[in-house]
VOPAGU-2260 file (C-alpha; in pm, 1 decimal, decimal comma):
REM VOPAGU-2260
SITE   aa  ch    i         X         Y         Z
SITE  MET   A    0    6168,2    9348,0   20674,3
SITE  ASN   A    1    6089,8    8997,4   20560,3
SITE  VAL   A    2    6001,3    8948,0   20195,8
SITE  PHE   A    3    5745,1    8680,5   20286,1
SITE  ILE   A    4    5474,0    8774,7   20532,6
SITE  GLU   A    5    5240,2    8524,3   20694,6
SITE  ASP   A    6    4909,1    8653,5   20826,5
SITE  LYS   A    7    4932,9    8437,9   21140,8
SITE  ASP   A    8    5251,4    8617,7   21250,5
SITE  ILE   A    9    5104,0    8968,4   21260,0
SITE  PRO   A   10    4900,0    9087,4   21559,5
SITE  TRP   A   11    4570,1    9271,0   21524,4
SITE  GLU   A   12    4530,9    9631,4   21643,7
SITE  ASN   A   13    4193,2    9782,7   21739,2
SITE  PRO   A   14    4190,2   10144,6   21616,5
SITE  ASP   A   15    3811,8   10200,7   21641,3
SITE  PRO   A   16    3499,4   10017,2   21761,2
SITE  GLY   A   17    3415,7    9729,1   21527,1
SITE  ILE   A   18    3740,7    9770,4   21333,0
SITE  ARG   A   19    4070,7    9588,7   21361,6
SITE  ARG   A   20    4377,8    9606,8   21140,5
SITE  LYS   A   21    4711,9    9447,0   21064,3
SITE  VAL   A   22    5002,7    9631,4   20906,7
SITE  MET   A   23    5109,0    9354,8   20669,6
SITE  ALA   A   24    5424,5    9510,2   20523,0
SITE  TYR   A   25    5584,1    9848,2   20460,6
SITE  ASN   A   26    5890,1   10048,7   20376,5
SITE  GLU   A   27    5932,3   10425,5   20353,2
SITE  HIS   A   28    5755,1   10435,0   20015,0
SITE  LEU   A   29    5467,3   10188,8   20046,5
SITE  MET   A   30    5242,4   10019,3   20303,5
SITE  MET   A   31    4981,8    9741,5   20291,0
SITE  VAL   A   32    4721,7    9712,7   20567,3
SITE  LYS   A   33    4449,3    9452,4   20620,6
SITE  VAL   A   34    4140,7    9606,9   20784,9
SITE  GLU   A   35    3853,9    9396,1   20916,8
SITE  PHE   A   36    3515,2    9561,0   20976,7
SITE  GLN   A   37    3213,5    9434,7   21167,3
SITE  GLN   A   38    2874,8    9520,1   21017,5
SITE  GLY   A   39    2784,5    9878,8   21106,4
SITE  ALA   A   40    3141,7    9986,1   21184,2
SITE  VAL   A   41    3237,9   10329,6   21054,1
SITE  GLY   A   42    3570,4   10451,5   20923,2
SITE  ALA   A   43    3502,4   10820,1   20996,8
SITE  LEU   A   44    3552,4   11084,3   20729,0
SITE  HIS   A   45    3912,9   11203,5   20727,0
SITE  SER   A   46    4196,4   11302,5   20495,9
SITE  HIS   A   47    4573,2   11257,4   20485,2
SITE  TYR   A   48    4859,4   11344,8   20252,3
SITE  HIS   A   49    4910,7   10981,9   20148,2
SITE  THR   A   50    4782,9   10836,5   19822,7
SITE  GLN   A   51    4555,7   10543,0   19906,8
SITE  MET   A   52    4408,9   10252,1   19713,8
SITE  ALA   A   53    4194,3    9973,4   19854,7
SITE  HIS   A   54    4065,3    9636,1   19743,8
SITE  VAL   A   55    3741,7    9500,9   19890,3
SITE  GLU   A   56    3843,5    9147,2   19983,5
SITE  SER   A   57    3503,4    9061,9   20132,7
SITE  GLY   A   58    3184,2    9224,9   20258,8
SITE  VAL   A   59    2991,2    9528,3   20137,7
SITE  PHE   A   60    3090,9    9889,2   20207,5
SITE  GLU   A   61    2950,9   10234,9   20142,6
SITE  ILE   A   62    3261,3   10432,0   20047,0
SITE  THR   A   63    3261,6   10812,1   20040,6
SITE  ILE   A   64    3533,7   10993,4   19846,8
SITE  ASP   A   65    3523,5   11371,6   19808,7
SITE  GLY   A   66    3148,5   11375,1   19884,5
SITE  GLU   A   67    3060,1   11099,8   19635,2
SITE  LYS   A   68    2917,3   10775,6   19777,8
SITE  LYS   A   69    2930,3   10431,9   19617,4
SITE  ILE   A   70    2839,4   10082,8   19738,3
SITE  LEU   A   71    3130,7    9845,1   19676,8
SITE  LYS   A   72    3150,1    9469,5   19728,8
SITE  ALA   A   73    3406,2    9189,4   19717,4
SITE  GLY   A   74    3635,5    9226,5   19416,5
SITE  ASP   A   75    3585,9    9603,0   19381,4
SITE  ALA   A   76    3852,2    9865,7   19446,9
SITE  TYR   A   77    3890,0   10240,6   19486,5
SITE  TYR   A   78    4152,8   10515,4   19466,8
SITE  ILE   A   79    4187,0   10816,4   19697,1
SITE  PRO   A   80    4415,0   11103,1   19591,3
SITE  PRO   A   81    4617,7   11282,8   19859,6
SITE  ASP   A   82    4430,5   11524,8   20090,2
SITE  VAL   A   83    4082,7   11412,5   19974,9
SITE  VAL   A   84    3818,0   11355,0   20244,1
SITE  HIS   A   85    3702,0   10992,8   20254,6
SITE  GLY   A   86    3544,2   10732,6   20480,5
SITE  ALA   A   87    3367,3   10397,5   20490,9
SITE  VAL   A   88    3056,7   10241,1   20642,8
SITE  CYS   A   89    3048,6    9863,0   20660,9
SITE  LEU   A   90    2710,8    9733,4   20539,8
SITE  GLU   A   91    2807,1    9363,9   20557,4
SITE  ALA   A   92    3106,1    9246,4   20762,3
SITE  GLY   A   93    3419,5    9232,0   20553,5
SITE  VAL   A   94    3782,9    9310,8   20489,3
SITE  LEU   A   95    3956,2    9593,3   20302,6
SITE  ILE   A   96    4316,6    9571,2   20185,6
SITE  ASP   A   97    4454,5    9926,3   20198,8
SITE  VAL   A   98    4771,6   10041,0   20024,2
SITE  PHE   A   99    4932,9   10374,9   20110,6
SITE  SER   A  100    5215,2   10574,5   19956,6
SITE  PRO   A  101    5420,5   10682,9   20135,7
SITE  TYR   A  102    5372,2   10461,4   20441,2
SITE  ARG   A  103    5149,8   10576,2   20730,6
SITE  GLU   A  104    5390,3   10675,6   21007,0
SITE  ASP   A  105    5099,3   10693,5   21250,9
SITE  PHE   A  106    5029,2   10321,1   21198,8
SITE  VAL   A  107    5377,1   10211,2   21313,6
SITE  LYS   A  108    5449,8   10435,4   21611,9
């Protein structure tokens, strides 16, 4: 794994309608993912055993964590403990920077 990562060198994946992502960097302990949402795109409610944190790089999102909803905008962040149900609705097109520990095996198959 390179220690310097340039955005232009990483291809986009399209996991869901209106959403695309780039796995920026990872090792067995940590992963960073850039996720771009079009307005109206939905990151469906789900859970996983990974700890997750995210930074709202741009846009406006309605984030649901364990049944609690909050509108977050550029500069905001959130934390999701392991096994907690969460999801996102994009209110204004934007980008989330997700960090997972350990890494998401399903993102690098």
